C-alpha positions as a Markdown table, in Angstrom:
| # | Residue | x | y | z |
|---|---|---|---|---|
| 1 | Met | 20.8 | 239.7 | 215.8 |
| 2 | Arg | 17.2 | 241.3 | 215.8 |
| 3 | Met | 14.2 | 239.4 | 215.0 |
| 4 | Ser | 11.4 | 241.1 | 212.9 |
| 5 | Met | 7.9 | 241.6 | 214.5 |
| 6 | Gly | 6.6 | 238.9 | 212.2 |
| 7 | Gly | 9.4 | 236.5 | 213.2 |
| 8 | Arg | 8.6 | 237.1 | 216.9 |
| 9 | Leu | 4.9 | 236.4 | 216.4 |
| 10 | Leu | 5.8 | 233.1 | 214.5 |
| 11 | Val | 7.9 | 231.9 | 217.5 |
| 12 | Ala | 5.3 | 233.0 | 220.0 |
| 13 | Gly | 2.6 | 231.2 | 218.0 |
| 14 | Ile | 4.8 | 228.0 | 217.9 |
| 15 | Leu | 5.5 | 228.3 | 221.7 |
| 16 | Val | 1.5 | 228.7 | 222.3 |
| 17 | Trp | 0.9 | 225.8 | 220.1 |
| 18 | Ala | 3.6 | 223.5 | 221.7 |
| 19 | Leu | 2.3 | 224.4 | 225.2 |
| 20 | Val | -1.4 | 223.6 | 224.4 |
| 21 | Gly | -0.4 | 220.3 | 222.7 |
| 22 | Cys | 1.5 | 219.4 | 225.9 |
| 23 | Gly | -1.2 | 220.5 | 228.1 |
| 24 | Ser | -3.8 | 218.0 | 226.7 |
| 25 | Ala | -4.9 | 215.1 | 228.8 |
| 26 | Val | -4.7 | 211.5 | 227.6 |
| 27 | Glu | -6.5 | 208.8 | 229.3 |
| 28 | Gly | -5.1 | 205.4 | 229.9 |
| 29 | Glu | -1.9 | 204.0 | 231.1 |
| 30 | Ala | 1.5 | 204.6 | 229.2 |
| 31 | Glu | 2.4 | 201.4 | 227.5 |
| 32 | Pro | 6.0 | 200.3 | 227.0 |
| 33 | Leu | 7.4 | 199.8 | 223.6 |
| 34 | Ser | 6.8 | 196.5 | 221.8 |
| 35 | Gly | 8.8 | 193.9 | 223.7 |
| 36 | Gln | 9.6 | 195.9 | 226.8 |
| 37 | Ala | 7.1 | 194.4 | 229.2 |
| 38 | Gly | 8.5 | 191.8 | 231.6 |
| 39 | Leu | 12.1 | 192.6 | 230.7 |
| 40 | Phe | 14.6 | 193.0 | 233.6 |
| 41 | Asp | 15.6 | 196.7 | 233.9 |
| 42 | Pro | 19.1 | 197.3 | 234.9 |
| 43 | Cys | 18.6 | 200.8 | 235.6 |
| 44 | Thr | 15.8 | 200.3 | 238.1 |
| 45 | Asp | 16.3 | 196.6 | 239.2 |
| 46 | Ile | 20.0 | 197.1 | 240.4 |
| 47 | Pro | 20.0 | 199.4 | 243.3 |
| 48 | Asp | 22.3 | 202.4 | 243.5 |
| 49 | Ser | 23.8 | 201.0 | 246.7 |
| 50 | Ala | 25.1 | 198.1 | 244.5 |
| 51 | Ile | 26.5 | 200.3 | 241.8 |
| 52 | Arg | 28.3 | 202.2 | 244.6 |
| 53 | Gly | 29.5 | 199.0 | 246.0 |
| 54 | Val | 31.3 | 198.1 | 243.1 |
| 55 | Gly | 33.0 | 201.4 | 242.8 |
| 56 | Leu | 30.8 | 203.1 | 240.2 |
| 57 | Asp | 29.0 | 206.3 | 240.6 |
| 58 | Pro | 25.2 | 206.0 | 240.2 |
| 59 | Tyr | 25.0 | 209.6 | 239.0 |
| 60 | Thr | 26.9 | 208.5 | 235.8 |
| 61 | Lys | 24.0 | 206.2 | 234.9 |
| 62 | Glu | 22.8 | 206.4 | 231.3 |
| 63 | Val | 19.4 | 204.9 | 230.5 |
| 64 | Asp | 18.9 | 203.2 | 227.0 |
| 65 | Ile | 21.2 | 204.7 | 224.4 |
| 66 | Glu | 21.4 | 208.4 | 224.9 |
| 67 | Gly | 17.9 | 208.2 | 226.4 |
| 68 | Val | 16.3 | 206.5 | 223.4 |
| 69 | Glu | 14.5 | 203.3 | 224.3 |
| 70 | Ile | 15.1 | 200.3 | 221.9 |
| 71 | Pro | 12.2 | 197.9 | 221.6 |
| 72 | Gly | 13.0 | 194.5 | 223.0 |
| 73 | Trp | 15.9 | 195.9 | 225.0 |
| 74 | Lys | 16.5 | 197.5 | 228.3 |
| 75 | Ile | 20.1 | 199.0 | 228.6 |
| 76 | Cys | 21.8 | 200.8 | 231.4 |
| 77 | Ser | 25.5 | 201.9 | 231.5 |
| 78 | Trp | 27.8 | 203.8 | 234.1 |
| 79 | Lys | 31.1 | 205.4 | 233.7 |
| 80 | Gly | 34.2 | 203.9 | 235.3 |
| 81 | Pro | 37.5 | 205.8 | 235.2 |
| 82 | Trp | 38.4 | 204.8 | 231.6 |
| 83 | Tyr | 35.6 | 202.4 | 230.6 |
| 84 | Phe | 31.8 | 202.0 | 230.5 |
| 85 | Val | 30.0 | 199.2 | 232.2 |
| 86 | Val | 26.9 | 198.4 | 230.2 |
| 87 | Ile | 24.0 | 195.9 | 231.1 |
| 88 | Phe | 21.7 | 194.9 | 228.5 |
| 89 | Ser | 18.5 | 193.0 | 229.0 |
| 90 | Asn | 16.7 | 191.4 | 226.1 |
| 91 | Met | 14.8 | 188.5 | 224.7 |
| 92 | His | 17.6 | 187.0 | 222.7 |
| 93 | Ser | 18.9 | 183.5 | 223.5 |
| 94 | Leu | 22.6 | 182.5 | 223.7 |
| 95 | Gln | 22.3 | 181.0 | 220.2 |
| 96 | Asp | 21.1 | 184.1 | 218.7 |
| 97 | Ile | 24.2 | 185.8 | 220.1 |
| 98 | Arg | 26.5 | 183.2 | 218.8 |
| 99 | Ala | 25.0 | 183.4 | 215.3 |
| 100 | Asn | 25.7 | 187.1 | 215.2 |
| 101 | Thr | 28.6 | 187.8 | 213.1 |
| 102 | Asp | 29.3 | 191.1 | 214.8 |
| 103 | Phe | 30.6 | 188.9 | 217.7 |
| 104 | Thr | 33.5 | 186.4 | 218.1 |
| 105 | Gly | 35.7 | 184.5 | 220.4 |
| 106 | Phe | 33.0 | 182.8 | 222.1 |
| 107 | His | 33.8 | 180.5 | 225.0 |
| 108 | Glu | 32.0 | 179.1 | 227.9 |
| 109 | Val | 32.6 | 180.7 | 231.3 |
| 110 | Glu | 31.0 | 180.8 | 234.8 |
| 111 | Ile | 30.5 | 184.1 | 236.8 |
| 112 | Gly | 29.1 | 183.4 | 240.3 |
| 113 | Gln | 26.3 | 181.1 | 240.0 |
| 114 | Arg | 25.8 | 182.0 | 236.3 |
| 115 | Gln | 26.8 | 179.9 | 233.1 |
| 116 | Gly | 27.3 | 181.9 | 230.3 |
| 117 | Val | 29.3 | 182.8 | 227.2 |
| 118 | Gln | 32.1 | 185.4 | 226.9 |
| 119 | Tyr | 32.9 | 186.9 | 223.7 |
| 120 | Ser | 34.0 | 190.2 | 222.0 |
| 121 | Ser | 33.3 | 192.5 | 219.1 |
| 122 | Ala | 34.4 | 191.0 | 215.7 |
| 123 | Gln | 36.0 | 194.4 | 215.0 |
| 124 | Asp | 37.9 | 194.7 | 218.3 |
| 125 | Gln | 41.5 | 194.0 | 217.7 |
| 126 | Val | 43.0 | 195.5 | 220.8 |
| 127 | Gly | 40.7 | 194.2 | 223.6 |
| 128 | Ala | 38.8 | 197.3 | 224.1 |
| 129 | Ser | 35.7 | 195.5 | 225.1 |
| 130 | Cys | 34.5 | 192.3 | 226.6 |
| 131 | Tyr | 31.1 | 190.8 | 226.9 |
| 132 | Phe | 29.4 | 188.0 | 229.0 |
| 133 | Ala | 25.9 | 186.9 | 228.3 |
| 134 | Thr | 23.7 | 184.5 | 230.3 |
| 135 | Gln | 20.4 | 182.9 | 229.7 |
| 136 | Val | 17.5 | 184.0 | 231.9 |
| 137 | Lys | 13.7 | 183.2 | 231.5 |
| 138 | Gln | 13.1 | 186.5 | 229.5 |
| 139 | Gly | 16.0 | 185.8 | 227.1 |
| 140 | Ser | 19.3 | 186.9 | 228.2 |
| 141 | Ile | 21.4 | 189.4 | 230.1 |
| 142 | Trp | 24.6 | 190.8 | 228.7 |
| 143 | Leu | 27.4 | 192.6 | 230.6 |
| 144 | Gln | 29.9 | 194.6 | 228.6 |
| 145 | Ile | 32.9 | 196.6 | 229.5 |
| 146 | Ser | 34.3 | 198.8 | 226.9 |
| 147 | Arg | 36.9 | 201.6 | 227.0 |
| 148 | Met | 35.8 | 205.1 | 226.5 |
| 149 | Gly | 37.0 | 206.4 | 223.2 |
| 150 | Leu | 40.7 | 205.9 | 222.7 |
| 151 | Arg | 41.8 | 206.0 | 226.3 |
| 152 | Pro | 44.5 | 203.7 | 227.3 |
| 153 | Ile | 43.4 | 200.2 | 228.5 |
| 154 | Glu | 44.7 | 200.0 | 232.0 |
| 155 | Glu | 43.5 | 196.5 | 232.8 |
| 156 | Pro | 42.2 | 193.6 | 230.6 |
| 157 | Thr | 38.4 | 194.3 | 229.9 |
| 158 | Cys | 37.7 | 190.7 | 230.4 |
| 159 | Val | 39.2 | 190.8 | 233.9 |
| 160 | Leu | 37.0 | 193.8 | 234.7 |
| 161 | Met | 33.9 | 192.0 | 233.3 |
| 162 | Gln | 34.5 | 189.0 | 235.5 |
| 163 | Arg | 34.9 | 191.4 | 238.5 |
| 164 | Tyr | 31.7 | 193.3 | 237.8 |
| 165 | Gly | 29.9 | 190.3 | 236.9 |
| 166 | Leu | 30.6 | 188.6 | 240.1 |
| 167 | Glu | 29.3 | 191.6 | 242.1 |
| 168 | Leu | 26.2 | 192.4 | 240.0 |
| 169 | Glu | 24.8 | 189.0 | 238.8 |
| 170 | Thr | 23.1 | 188.5 | 242.1 |
| 171 | Tyr | 20.8 | 191.3 | 241.1 |
| 172 | Trp | 19.8 | 189.7 | 237.7 |
| 173 | Pro | 16.7 | 187.5 | 237.1 |
| 174 | Ser | 16.9 | 183.7 | 237.0 |
């Protein structure tokens, strides 16, 4: 498909405008989104060596949700063979989690040195995901194991959650 001369000039003008806009200097420090300062960041605070140590590939890491930062949350995920391992850092309390009707099946568990609560999505009827949340000074840290799409569940997600939790909780804040 050929573009007219006017169309080419329009595209060139837009490109020049975009480059000039990107080239301007802004003074000061970049500020995190509201509620981000002071949150544990699982993507940077858990070393790649620890991720490799639990059998995950650090190069599968995804920051936030498809790269979009959510105010009040730090989110990091890695791909396993048929599941995702996701760590959420936020300012919510365990009481907030229990009050959220999107979750169900709450029961107290201990993972390593952490007391917390294990639960699942209220819509999950097949055990496709399992969560653990523990209280920390900033709020809470959540660990989620969930299968990718409709792939077969090869091992109970709560068993995987316990295993990953034992290995990774030592990197979480108190």
